[in-house]
Structure formats: C-alpha cells, structure tokens
C-alpha positions as CSV (number, residue, x, y, z in Angstrom):
1,X,90.3,-51.1,-18.0
2,X,90.0,-47.8,-16.3
3,X,86.9,-48.9,-14.5
4,X,88.6,-52.0,-13.3
5,X,91.6,-50.1,-11.9
6,X,89.2,-47.6,-10.3
7,X,87.3,-50.4,-8.6
8,X,90.5,-52.0,-7.4
9,X,91.6,-48.7,-5.9
10,X,88.2,-48.4,-4.1
11,X,88.5,-52.0,-2.8
12,X,92.0,-51.4,-1.5
13,X,91.0,-48.1,0.4
14,X,87.3,-48.4,1.2
15,X,87.4,-45.8,4.0
16,X,89.1,-43.2,1.9
17,X,86.6,-43.9,-1.0
18,X,83.6,-43.5,1.4
19,X,85.0,-40.2,2.7
20,X,85.6,-38.9,-0.8
21,X,82.2,-39.9,-2.0
22,X,80.6,-38.5,1.1
23,X,82.4,-35.3,0.6
24,X,81.2,-35.1,-3.0
25,X,77.6,-35.7,-1.9
26,X,77.8,-33.2,1.0
27,X,79.3,-30.5,-1.3
28,X,76.4,-31.0,-3.7
29,X,73.9,-30.8,-0.9
30,X,75.5,-27.7,0.4
31,X,75.2,-26.1,-3.0
32,X,71.5,-27.0,-3.1
33,X,71.2,-25.7,0.4
34,X,72.7,-22.3,-0.5
35,X,70.4,-22.1,-3.5
36,X,67.4,-22.9,-1.3
37,X,68.5,-20.4,1.3
38,X,69.0,-17.7,-1.3
39,X,65.4,-18.4,-2.5
40,X,64.1,-17.9,1.0
41,X,65.5,-14.4,1.3
42,X,68.1,-12.6,3.3
43,X,69.9,-14.2,6.3
44,X,68.7,-11.4,8.6
45,X,66.3,-13.7,10.5
46,X,67.8,-15.7,13.4
47,X,68.0,-19.5,12.8
48,X,66.5,-21.0,9.7
49,X,68.1,-22.5,6.6
50,X,71.0,-20.2,6.5
51,X,72.1,-21.3,10.0
52,X,72.0,-25.0,8.9
53,X,74.0,-24.3,5.7
54,X,76.7,-22.3,7.5
55,X,77.0,-24.8,10.4
56,X,77.2,-27.8,8.1
57,X,79.7,-26.0,5.8
58,X,81.8,-25.0,8.7
59,X,81.9,-28.5,10.1
60,X,82.8,-29.9,6.7
61,X,85.6,-27.5,6.3
62,X,86.9,-28.1,9.8
63,X,86.9,-31.8,9.3
64,X,89.1,-31.6,6.2
65,X,91.4,-28.8,7.4
66,X,91.8,-29.8,11.0
67,X,90.4,-33.2,11.8
68,X,91.7,-35.3,9.0
69,X,95.4,-34.0,9.2
70,X,95.3,-34.5,12.9
71,X,94.0,-38.0,12.5
72,X,96.7,-38.8,9.9
73,X,99.5,-37.5,12.3
74,X,98.1,-39.5,15.2
75,X,98.0,-42.6,12.9
76,X,101.6,-42.1,11.9
77,X,102.7,-41.7,15.5
78,X,100.9,-44.9,16.5
79,X,102.4,-46.8,13.6
80,X,105.9,-45.7,14.4
C-alpha cells in the first residue's frame, strides 16, 4: 500500500519527483567528488577536481535557495 501511494504521488507530480531524485543523485555524486578530491590532495593547485566540486555544489545550492523559490513566486503571480 505504501508503494502504491508513493507511485501515485510521483505520477501526480512528475517534475517535483524528478527534481527530488536528481537532487538526491547529485548530492551523492558531490559526496563522491569530495572524497575523490580529498584523495588527490590539497586544493592549492588552480583548477582541478576541487574547482568542479565547488562549482557544482554552489550551483546546486543556488538553485534550491534562490532559483526554486523565485520560480515558485513567479508561478504564483502568473496563476493569480
């Protein structure tokens, strides 16, 4: 029964489900990226894996803290 209600919720909101699943996967990949970057050494060198991890993490955080709330507010104004 729990699985059926979960699948019904996913079917009713496919975009939200895709964003949530994508966020989960990206968070896991960022964790692996940090572990790999730690294995390569200090971030003193310009560029490299550390730059990728920081840039992707910053974009991810900006999307959820700035982009998504802004999109929701715009969607509310358009619907009103």
